[in-house]
ROMIKOL-912744 format. One record per atom (N, C-alpha, C): x, y, z; atom name. Coordinates in Angstrom, 1 decimal. Example, Ala and Ser with C-alpha at 12.3 -4.5 7.8 and 13.67 -1.06 7.14 Angstrom:
<atoms>
+--------+--------+--------+-------+
!      X !      Y !      Z ! atome !
+--------+--------+--------+-------+
!   13.2 !   -5.7 !    7.8 !     N !
!   12.3 !   -4.5 !    7.8 !    CA !
!   13.2 !   -3.3 !    7.8 !     C !
!   12.8 !   -2.2 !    7.1 !     N !
!   13.7 !   -1.1 !    7.1 !    CA !
!   12.9 !    0.0 !    7.9 !     C !
+--------+--------+--------+-------+
</atoms>
This chain:
<atoms>
+--------+--------+--------+-------+
!      X !      Y !      Z ! atome !
+--------+--------+--------+-------+
!   99.5 !   57.5 !   33.6 !     N !
!   99.4 !   59.0 !   34.3 !    CA !
!   98.5 !   59.6 !   33.0 !     C !
!   97.6 !   60.7 !   33.6 !     N !
!   96.8 !   61.0 !   32.7 !    CA !
!   97.5 !   62.2 !   32.2 !     C !
!   97.1 !   62.7 !   30.8 !     N !
!   97.7 !   62.6 !   29.6 !    CA !
!   97.2 !   64.6 !   30.1 !     C !
!   97.7 !   65.8 !   29.6 !     N !
!   97.2 !   67.2 !   29.9 !    CA !
!   95.5 !   67.1 !   28.9 !     C !
!   94.9 !   68.3 !   29.2 !     N !
!   93.8 !   68.5 !   28.5 !    CA !
!   94.4 !   68.8 !   27.2 !     C !
!   93.5 !   68.7 !   25.9 !     N !
!   94.3 !   68.7 !   24.3 !    CA !
!   94.3 !   69.9 !   24.1 !     C !
!   93.6 !   71.2 !   25.0 !     N !
!   94.0 !   72.2 !   24.7 !    CA !
!   94.7 !   73.3 !   25.2 !     C !
!   95.7 !   72.3 !   25.9 !     N !
!   96.3 !   73.3 !   26.7 !    CA !
!   98.2 !   72.6 !   27.1 !     C !
!   99.1 !   72.8 !   26.7 !     N !
!  100.3 !   72.4 !   27.3 !    CA !
!  100.3 !   71.0 !   28.2 !     C !
!  101.5 !   70.3 !   27.6 !     N !
!  101.7 !   69.7 !   29.2 !    CA !
!  102.0 !   69.8 !   30.7 !     C !
!  102.8 !   71.4 !   30.4 !     N !
!  103.2 !   72.1 !   31.7 !    CA !
!  102.2 !   72.4 !   32.4 !     C !
!  100.8 !   72.8 !   31.2 !     N !
!   99.7 !   73.1 !   31.9 !    CA !
!   98.9 !   72.3 !   32.8 !     C !
!   99.4 !   71.0 !   32.6 !     N !
!   98.5 !   70.2 !   33.8 !    CA !
!   98.5 !   69.8 !   35.0 !     C !
!   98.2 !   70.7 !   35.6 !     N !
!   97.8 !   71.1 !   37.3 !    CA !
!   98.1 !   69.7 !   37.7 !     C !
!   97.1 !   68.5 !   37.4 !     N !
!   96.8 !   67.5 !   38.1 !    CA !
!   97.8 !   66.7 !   38.1 !     C !
!   98.4 !   66.5 !   36.9 !     N !
!  100.1 !   65.8 !   36.3 !    CA !
!  101.2 !   66.0 !   37.5 !     C !
!  101.3 !   67.5 !   37.6 !     N !
!  102.0 !   68.2 !   38.7 !    CA !
!  102.0 !   68.0 !   39.7 !     C !
!  100.7 !   67.8 !   40.4 !     N !
!  100.3 !   67.2 !   41.7 !    CA !
!  100.7 !   65.8 !   41.8 !     C !
!  100.8 !   65.4 !   41.0 !     N !
!  100.6 !   63.4 !   41.1 !    CA !
!  102.3 !   63.2 !   41.8 !     C !
!  102.7 !   64.3 !   40.4 !     N !
!  104.2 !   63.7 !   40.4 !    CA !
!  104.9 !   64.5 !   41.8 !     C !
!  104.1 !   65.6 !   42.4 !     N !
!  104.8 !   66.4 !   43.3 !    CA !
!  104.3 !   65.7 !   44.9 !     C !
!  103.7 !   65.0 !   44.7 !     N !
!  103.0 !   64.2 !   45.5 !    CA !
!  103.3 !   63.0 !   46.7 !     C !
!  105.0 !   62.5 !   45.6 !     N !
!  105.7 !   61.6 !   45.8 !    CA !
!  106.3 !   62.1 !   46.8 !     C !
!  107.4 !   62.3 !   47.9 !     N !
!  108.9 !   62.7 !   48.6 !    CA !
!  109.8 !   62.3 !   48.0 !     C !
!  109.7 !   61.2 !   47.3 !     N !
!  111.3 !   61.0 !   46.6 !    CA !
!  111.1 !   61.5 !   45.6 !     C !
!  110.1 !   62.5 !   44.7 !     N !
!  110.5 !   63.1 !   43.5 !    CA !
!  110.9 !   64.7 !   44.0 !     C !
!  109.7 !   65.0 !   45.4 !     N !
!  110.3 !   66.5 !   45.6 !    CA !
!  111.5 !   66.0 !   45.7 !     C !
!  112.5 !   65.3 !   46.2 !     N !
!  113.4 !   65.0 !   46.8 !    CA !
!  114.5 !   65.6 !   45.4 !     C !
!  114.2 !   64.8 !   44.6 !     N !
!  114.4 !   64.5 !   43.3 !    CA !
!  115.0 !   66.3 !   42.4 !     C !
!  113.8 !   66.8 !   42.8 !     N !
!  113.4 !   68.1 !   41.9 !    CA !
!  114.1 !   69.2 !   43.0 !     C !
!  114.9 !   69.0 !   44.7 !     N !
!  115.1 !   70.1 !   45.2 !    CA !
!  116.9 !   69.5 !   44.2 !     C !
!  117.0 !   68.5 !   44.2 !     N !
!  118.5 !   68.1 !   44.0 !    CA !
!  118.8 !   69.0 !   43.0 !     C !
!  118.2 !   68.4 !   41.6 !     N !
!  118.5 !   69.3 !   40.3 !    CA !
!  117.6 !   71.0 !   40.4 !     C !
!  117.5 !   71.2 !   42.0 !     N !
!  117.0 !   72.7 !   41.3 !    CA !
!  118.8 !   73.3 !   41.3 !     C !
!  119.9 !   72.8 !   42.1 !     N !
!  121.0 !   73.3 !   42.1 !    CA !
!  121.9 !   72.9 !   41.1 !     C !
!  121.0 !   72.6 !   40.3 !     N !
!  122.2 !   72.4 !   38.9 !    CA !
!  121.8 !   71.0 !   38.2 !     C !
!  122.1 !   71.1 !   36.9 !     N !
!  122.1 !   69.7 !   36.0 !    CA !
!  122.8 !   68.6 !   36.5 !     C !
!  122.8 !   67.2 !   36.2 !     N !
!  123.5 !   66.1 !   37.0 !    CA !
!  123.0 !   64.8 !   35.9 !     C !
!  124.0 !   64.3 !   35.5 !     N !
!  123.9 !   63.2 !   35.2 !    CA !
!  123.4 !   61.7 !   36.2 !     C !
!  122.5 !   61.0 !   35.7 !     N !
!  122.3 !   59.8 !   35.8 !    CA !
!  122.9 !   59.6 !   37.5 !     C !
!  123.7 !   59.0 !   36.7 !     N !
!  124.6 !   58.5 !   38.4 !    CA !
!  124.9 !   59.1 !   39.3 !     C !
!  124.8 !   60.4 !   39.2 !     N !
!  125.3 !   61.4 !   40.8 !    CA !
!  123.6 !   61.6 !   41.3 !     C !
!  122.6 !   61.3 !   40.0 !     N !
!  121.0 !   61.7 !   41.1 !    CA !
!  121.0 !   60.1 !   41.8 !     C !
!  121.2 !   59.0 !   41.1 !     N !
!  121.4 !   58.0 !   41.9 !    CA !
!  122.3 !   57.4 !   43.0 !     C !
!  123.3 !   58.5 !   42.8 !     N !
!  124.2 !   57.7 !   44.3 !    CA !
!  123.3 !   58.9 !   45.7 !     C !
!  122.4 !   59.4 !   45.0 !     N !
!  121.7 !   60.6 !   46.5 !    CA !
!  120.4 !   59.3 !   47.3 !     C !
!  120.1 !   58.5 !   46.1 !     N !
!  119.0 !   57.8 !   46.2 !    CA !
!  119.1 !   56.5 !   47.0 !     C !
!  118.4 !   55.8 !   48.3 !     N !
!  118.7 !   54.7 !   48.6 !    CA !
!  118.1 !   53.4 !   47.7 !     C !
!  118.2 !   53.6 !   46.5 !     N !
!  116.9 !   52.7 !   46.0 !    CA !
!  118.0 !   52.0 !   44.3 !     C !
!  116.9 !   51.1 !   43.6 !     N !
!  118.1 !   50.4 !   42.6 !    CA !
!  117.6 !   51.8 !   41.4 !     C !
!  118.7 !   51.7 !   40.1 !     N !
!  119.0 !   52.8 !   39.2 !    CA !
!  117.5 !   52.4 !   38.7 !     C !
!  116.4 !   51.3 !   38.4 !     N !
!  115.6 !   51.2 !   38.2 !    CA !
!  114.3 !   51.7 !   37.8 !     C !
!  114.4 !   52.1 !   39.6 !     N !
!  113.8 !   53.2 !   40.6 !    CA !
!  113.9 !   54.6 !   40.3 !     C !
!  115.3 !   54.6 !   39.9 !     N !
!  115.8 !   56.2 !   39.8 !    CA !
!  114.7 !   56.5 !   38.6 !     C !
!  114.6 !   55.3 !   37.7 !     N !
!  114.7 !   55.6 !   36.4 !    CA !
!  113.0 !   55.8 !   36.4 !     C !
!  112.8 !   55.8 !   36.9 !     N !
!  110.7 !   55.5 !   36.8 !    CA !
!  110.6 !   56.7 !   37.4 !     C !
!  110.9 !   57.1 !   39.0 !     N !
!  110.7 !   58.7 !   39.5 !    CA !
!  111.0 !   59.7 !   37.9 !     C !
!  112.1 !   59.4 !   37.6 !     N !
!  112.6 !   60.5 !   36.4 !    CA !
!  111.5 !   60.2 !   35.2 !     C !
!  111.4 !   59.2 !   35.0 !     N !
!  110.2 !   59.2 !   34.1 !    CA !
!  108.3 !   60.4 !   34.5 !     C !
!  108.5 !   60.1 !   35.7 !     N !
!  107.3 !   60.5 !   36.0 !    CA !
!  107.4 !   61.9 !   35.7 !     C !
!  108.5 !   62.2 !   36.1 !     N !
!  108.7 !   64.2 !   36.3 !    CA !
!  109.2 !   64.3 !   34.7 !     C !
!  109.4 !   64.0 !   33.7 !     N !
!  109.8 !   64.1 !   32.4 !    CA !
!  108.5 !   64.3 !   32.0 !     C !
!  107.8 !   63.2 !   32.3 !     N !
!  106.1 !   63.5 !   32.0 !    CA !
!  105.5 !   63.9 !   32.2 !     C !
!  105.4 !   64.7 !   33.1 !     N !
!  104.9 !   66.3 !   32.7 !    CA !
!  106.0 !   67.5 !   32.9 !     C !
!  106.8 !   67.4 !   32.8 !     N !
!  107.7 !   68.3 !   32.1 !    CA !
!  108.2 !   69.2 !   33.5 !     C !
!  108.5 !   68.8 !   34.4 !     N !
!  109.7 !   69.0 !   35.4 !    CA !
!  111.0 !   69.0 !   35.3 !     C !
!  111.4 !   68.1 !   34.6 !     N !
!  112.3 !   67.5 !   34.3 !    CA !
!  113.0 !   67.5 !   33.0 !     C !
!  113.6 !   67.9 !   32.2 !     N !
!  114.4 !   68.1 !   31.2 !    CA !
!  115.8 !   67.1 !   30.8 !     C !
!  116.3 !   66.4 !   29.7 !     N !
!  116.9 !   65.7 !   29.9 !    CA !
!  118.1 !   66.3 !   28.5 !     C !
!  118.9 !   66.3 !   28.6 !     N !
!  119.8 !   66.2 !   27.4 !    CA !
!  121.1 !   65.5 !   26.8 !     C !
!  121.4 !   65.1 !   25.7 !     N !
!  122.7 !   64.8 !   26.0 !    CA !
!  123.8 !   65.1 !   26.3 !     C !
!  124.7 !   64.6 !   26.7 !     N !
!  126.0 !   65.2 !   26.2 !    CA !
!  127.2 !   63.5 !   26.2 !     C !
!  127.6 !   64.0 !   25.0 !     N !
!  128.2 !   62.6 !   24.3 !    CA !
!  127.7 !   60.7 !   25.1 !     C !
!  127.9 !   60.5 !   25.7 !     N !
!  127.4 !   59.2 !   25.9 !    CA !
!  126.6 !   59.4 !   27.8 !     C !
!  126.6 !   60.9 !   28.0 !     N !
!  126.0 !   60.7 !   29.3 !    CA !
!  124.4 !   61.7 !   29.0 !     C !
!  124.0 !   61.1 !   29.9 !     N !
!  121.8 !   62.1 !   29.4 !    CA !
!  122.3 !   62.9 !   31.5 !     C !
!  122.3 !   64.1 !   30.8 !     N !
!  121.9 !   64.7 !   31.8 !    CA !
!  120.7 !   65.4 !   32.0 !     C !
!  119.9 !   65.2 !   33.5 !     N !
!  118.5 !   66.4 !   33.5 !    CA !
!  119.2 !   67.1 !   34.9 !     C !
!  117.5 !   68.1 !   34.4 !     N !
!  117.3 !   69.5 !   35.1 !    CA !
!  116.3 !   69.8 !   35.4 !     C !
!  116.2 !   70.5 !   36.2 !     N !
!  115.5 !   70.8 !   36.7 !    CA !
!  114.8 !   72.1 !   35.5 !     C !
!  112.8 !   71.7 !   35.3 !     N !
!  112.1 !   73.0 !   34.4 !    CA !
!  111.0 !   73.3 !   35.5 !     C !
!  111.3 !   74.4 !   36.2 !     N !
!  110.2 !   75.2 !   37.2 !    CA !
!  109.1 !   75.7 !   36.4 !     C !
!  109.1 !   75.8 !   35.0 !     N !
!  107.6 !   76.2 !   34.6 !    CA !
!  107.0 !   75.7 !   34.5 !     C !
!  106.3 !   74.3 !   35.2 !     N !
!  105.2 !   73.2 !   35.2 !    CA !
!  104.6 !   73.7 !   36.6 !     C !
!  105.9 !   74.4 !   37.5 !     N !
!  105.4 !   74.8 !   39.0 !    CA !
!  104.7 !   75.7 !   39.1 !     C !
!  104.4 !   76.4 !   37.7 !     N !
!  103.6 !   77.8 !   37.5 !    CA !
!  102.2 !   77.8 !   38.2 !     C !
!  101.7 !   76.8 !   37.5 !     N !
!  100.5 !   76.3 !   37.6 !    CA !
!  100.0 !   76.0 !   38.9 !     C !
!  101.2 !   75.5 !   39.7 !     N !
!  100.5 !   75.0 !   41.0 !    CA !
!  101.2 !   76.2 !   42.0 !     C !
!  101.5 !   77.1 !   41.9 !     N !
!  101.9 !   78.5 !   42.4 !    CA !
!  100.8 !   79.0 !   42.5 !     C !
!  100.0 !   79.4 !   41.0 !     N !
!   98.6 !   80.0 !   40.7 !    CA !
!   97.8 !   79.5 !   41.3 !     C !
!   97.3 !   78.0 !   41.5 !     N !
!   96.3 !   78.3 !   42.2 !    CA !
!   96.7 !   77.8 !   43.8 !     C !
!   98.0 !   77.9 !   43.8 !     N !
!   98.1 !   77.9 !   45.4 !    CA !
!   97.9 !   79.5 !   46.4 !     C !
!   97.9 !   80.0 !   45.6 !     N !
!   97.9 !   81.6 !   45.5 !    CA !
!   96.5 !   82.0 !   45.5 !     C !
!   95.7 !   81.3 !   45.1 !     N !
!   94.2 !   81.6 !   45.3 !    CA !
!   94.0 !   81.7 !   46.6 !     C !
!   94.6 !   81.0 !   47.9 !     N !
!   94.5 !   80.9 !   49.2 !    CA !
!   94.5 !   81.6 !   50.0 !     C !
!   95.7 !   82.8 !   49.4 !     N !
!   96.6 !   83.3 !   50.0 !    CA !
!   96.1 !   84.4 !   51.1 !     C !
!   94.6 !   84.7 !   49.4 !     N !
!   93.6 !   86.0 !   51.0 !    CA !
!   93.1 !   85.2 !   51.6 !     C !
!   92.8 !   83.9 !   51.4 !     N !
!   92.2 !   83.4 !   52.9 !    CA !
!   92.6 !   83.6 !   53.9 !     C !
!   94.3 !   83.0 !   53.9 !     N !
!   95.1 !   83.4 !   55.2 !    CA !
!   95.2 !   84.4 !   55.9 !     C !
!   95.5 !   85.8 !   54.7 !     N !
!   95.8 !   86.9 !   55.1 !    CA !
!   94.7 !   87.4 !   55.8 !     C !
!   93.4 !   87.0 !   55.6 !     N !
!   92.2 !   87.5 !   56.5 !    CA !
!   92.2 !   86.3 !   57.8 !     C !
!   92.5 !   85.3 !   57.5 !     N !
!   92.1 !   84.8 !   58.9 !    CA !
!   93.8 !   85.4 !   59.7 !     C !
!   94.7 !   86.0 !   59.2 !     N !
!   95.8 !   86.3 !   60.5 !    CA !
!   95.5 !   87.6 !   60.9 !     C !
!   94.6 !   88.3 !   60.0 !     N !
!   94.6 !   89.4 !   60.1 !    CA !
!   93.3 !   89.3 !   61.3 !     C !
!   92.4 !   88.3 !   60.8 !     N !
!   91.2 !   88.3 !   62.3 !    CA !
!   92.0 !   88.3 !   63.8 !     C !
!   93.3 !   87.4 !   63.7 !     N !
!   93.6 !   86.6 !   64.9 !    CA !
!   94.8 !   87.9 !   65.4 !     C !
!   95.1 !   88.1 !   64.4 !     N !
!   95.7 !   89.8 !   65.0 !    CA !
!   95.0 !   90.8 !   65.7 !     C !
!   94.1 !   91.0 !   65.0 !     N !
!   92.8 !   91.8 !   65.8 !    CA !
!   92.2 !   91.4 !   67.1 !     C !
!   92.1 !   90.0 !   67.3 !     N !
!   91.4 !   88.9 !   68.1 !    CA !
!   93.1 !   89.7 !   69.3 !     C !
!   94.0 !   89.0 !   69.0 !     N !
!   95.1 !   89.4 !   70.5 !    CA !
!   95.3 !   90.9 !   70.2 !     C !
!   95.7 !   91.8 !   69.5 !     N !
!   95.7 !   92.5 !   69.9 !    CA !
!   94.4 !   94.0 !   71.0 !     C !
!   93.4 !   93.0 !   70.8 !     N !
!   92.1 !   93.5 !   71.6 !    CA !
!   92.0 !   93.2 !   72.8 !     C !
!   92.4 !   92.3 !   73.1 !     N !
!   92.6 !   91.4 !   74.4 !    CA !
!   93.8 !   92.6 !   75.9 !     C !
!   93.2 !   92.2 !   76.9 !     N !
!   93.6 !   92.6 !   77.9 !    CA !
!   95.1 !   92.2 !   78.5 !     C !
+--------+--------+--------+-------+
</atoms>
């Protein structure tokens, strides 16, 4: 996986976050973790894949800081870190004005037709 630019924190590496979000399994994992912190076993139980497969996906999410971990005794707990998603939101928001203009134009056309 490509690393963040040297002058930017890793969570601002928008390309890395987009690559992580490109996989539907990782998006499902993030949605699951949005509900709260979970141990690996609970995450593993929700996916039909091997433990190494789950760990591999979590490793990608951790690399771009979308997932944080903490140890509690013998358990490793995983939680969503929404901060890197800000870079994605900022990028997507650039297109809102475009869609607003197109929808406004469509509205005008619909309202002007007999």
